[in-house]
N, C-alpha and C positions, 0 to 999 in steps of 0.2 A: 392613629391619625396621620394622614399624609402631611408632611411638613414642607413648607415652601421657603426657599431662601430669599431674603430681602436683599437684592443685589443692584437695585437701580440707583446708581450714584449720580449726583448732579455734576455735570462737567460741560456746560454749554457755553459756547462763545460764538460770536459772529462778527463779520466785517461787512462794510458797505463800500463799494467802489462806484466810479462814475460810468463804468462800462454798461451800455444798454444793448438789448437785442432789438430786432426789427419791430417788435410789438410794444416797445416802451418799457419792458420789464428790465430791471437792473440784474445783470447776471451775477453780480457780487452780493446781492441782497438776499437775506434768508428770512424765513418765517419759522416759528417754532410753535407746535401745538400737539394736542392729544387726539388720537383717533383709534378706530377699530379696523383691523385687517380683514379683507375679504378677497379670497382668491377667485378670479373670474375665469381662468383657463388653466389647464394642466399641460397642454401641448399646442403652442408654447406656454410656458409658465407666465401668467399675467395676474396682476393684482390691481385692486383699487383700495384706497384708504378713506373710510368715512369719518371725517373729522367732527369733533364736538361742536364746532360752529356751523355745521351743516354743509360745508364744502365737501366735494368729492375729488380726491387727488388720484391722478393716473401717473405712476412712475414710469418714465421712459429713459432716464439716465441716472447714473450713480457716481458717487465719489469713492466707492469701494473698489478694490481690485477684483473681488468676487461679486457676484450678483448681490444686491443690497438685502434681499430677503433671506439670505443665509445668516444674517445677524452676526457677521464677523467670523464665521467658521464654515469650512466646506463639508462639515458633517451633515448629511441629509436630514438627520433627526433635529438639527438646529433650525431648519427652515421655518420661517413664520407661517402660521396657519390661520385660517378663517376663525374669527372670534377672539383673537388675541389683541391685547391693547398695547399701544406703542406711544412713545414720545418722539416726535418726528422733527428733524431739522431739515428744511427743504428750500429749494429755489424754484420759483415759478418760471416756466419756459414759455407757456402759451395758455390762453384761456379758451381755445376753440375745441373744447372737449365735450360740448353739450350733446346729450343724448335724448333731448326732449323732455327731461324731468325739470322740476323746479330748482334743483340744487345747482349751485355754481360748481362747474367742473374745470379742473386745471391739469395740464400736463406739467410734470415737475421733475426736477433732479433731486434725488435723495442724497443729502449731505451726510446725515447720520441718523440712525434709528436705534432706540433703546426700548427693550421690552419692559412694560409696566406690570407689576404684580397685580393680577385680577383674581379675586376670590369671591365666594359667597359668604353668607352669614352663618355662624356656627352656634348651635345650642350648647350651653354649658352643662356638662355631665360630670359625675364622679370620676369617670374614666379619663376624661381629657382635662380636668381642672389643672393638674400640675403642668402638663405640656403647653397649655395656653399661656401660662405665666402671669405674673402680676408686677412686672418691672416698669419703671417710669418710661414715659414717651412724651416728646414735645410735639404738639400739633401747631404748625406754623400757619396752616391755611386749610380750610375744608369747604367743599362746594359740591353741588349736585349737577350732573349732566344727564338728562333723560333718566334712565334706570340705574345710574351709577352714583355712588357716593365716593368722592375722591378726597384724599388727604395728602398734603405735603408735610412730611414729618422729619424730625431730627432725633438722633439718639447717640449715645456714647458707647464705644466698644474698642476692640483691638483685634482679636484673633477669631472669635467664634462666629458662627452663622446665627443671625437673629431672626425671630419669627414674629409676624404681626397678624392678628385676627380681629375681626369684628364679631362680637358675641352677644347673645341674649339668653335670658332664662327660657327654658322649654315651656311649652303650653300653647293653647289656642289663642290666636289674636282676635280681639273683638272690636278694636278700632274706637273704643269709647274715649280713649286718652292716648297720648303720645306713646309710641313703642320705645321702650328703654333699651338702648344698645350701649355697649362698652368697647372701646378700642383697647386691646390688650397686647402686651409686649413680653416676649420671652427672650432674655439676652443670653440664656444658656451659661450663666455664670461668668460672662466675659468681663474683662477689665474695662474701666471707664477712662481710657487714655486719649482716644481720638474722636472727634465729632464726625458723624456720618449723616447724610441727608438723602431722602428718597421720596418717591411718589408711590402710592398704593390706591387701588380702586376696589370697591365692593359692589356686587350686583344686589339690588334691592328687590328683585322680582318676587322672591319668596315671601315678602311682607304684604303682598296684595291680599285684600280681603274681599270676598264675593259681596256684590251689592254696593260697593263703594268705588269711587273714582280717585281717591287719594287717602293717604295716611300720614299722620304726623310722626316724626322721629326725633328722639333726643339722644345724643351720643355724648358720653363722658369719657374722659381719660385723665390720668394723673401724671404730672410732670416731676422733674427731679427735685423740686422744692416742696413736693407734697401737695401742690395746688391742684384742685380738680377743675379741669377745663370742660366747657360745655358747647356743643353745637346743636342747634335746633333747626329743623327744616321740614318741608312738606314734600313727600314723594307723590307726584301726580301721575296718574296713569289712566288709560282707557279700560273700561270693564271688559271689552272683548279682546284685549291684547293678552 
């Protein structure tokens, strides 16, 4: 099983100043939100970011010494790619980026960008049971955006890389009742010395059932006190998507 490191740490801060640009936007004000990367051109390299709230952002400036899409490194392999999920801290420079669509489009300066772990749902098998783990995890917040189920989580550790998975029992889905999912944590035997926090998202598209336009999901997780936490939601989708 390919393992993914959970490395998205929370470290957000912002300031507001009274400086305004010509269009009335404060150049010291920032917005923070989640979105999906889409590369629109390779020569020159250009991107847009499709935000969870429906806005489309066009980066034209950056607070990084390197281009913002290199994600803090000049290694070409580190460059952000279409389909990756990010937590973005940005400043709006102009709102005249309309291309005729219904979405609100903005030219922005990227202040910081953090890649968010994005995975699918895994079936539990005898082969992966041990690597999935069954260590405690704290769910601070859970919410759906389109086809994604998102979690704000907290865990304790020290040295080791931790892994997070959303799992289900194998078998055909019939949609007659809520699909049972479990958020699982493998701490790789790490010490519980320091608190860490992160965001992680899971794609729900594999839960679609032919002939239906939605499915109910129920997600459970177990915290450090042995309490079982529960999230219930409805994944709504179009049959032809």
